[in-house]
Phi, psi and omega in degrees: 000329179297327178300314181291318179296332180280352181281149176285154178302327179294319179295316179298318178297319180294317180289335182280346181240093180301153182293331182232154178292331179297317179295318179299316179296320179294320178295316178300315180298318180297313182293320176299320177297320179293324181276347183072055188295137170250149179297120185294338180288342181248347184225147173269089188272130174225128182246127175237148180205175175256175184298319182295314180292325176295321176298321177295319177298317178298315180298318179296316179296322179294317179297318177298319179297317177298317179298312182294323178295319177298318179295320179296317179294321179296318179298318179296320179296315179296321177297319180292325176294318180297318180289328177291325179289332183276352178282127180293144179284143177263126182254000000 
């Protein structure tokens, strides 16, 4: 938790807003899977936990986020390479 408290508000805002909707959807799906989500429209869902388990959830979400960000950057890099290869050479 000290790690999160030590972050600047700008960093937290940047990390809270993924660059793509695909990453955001994957993070939501991952966290719902970790919590064992039930559809809220049919159930009155309330989740309680202790500080230690909440820290573990945060750590898991952060690791997933780092992994997804790396995958997103790799895809963007590969896309830029593919588009560079498709540009005809000027002689």
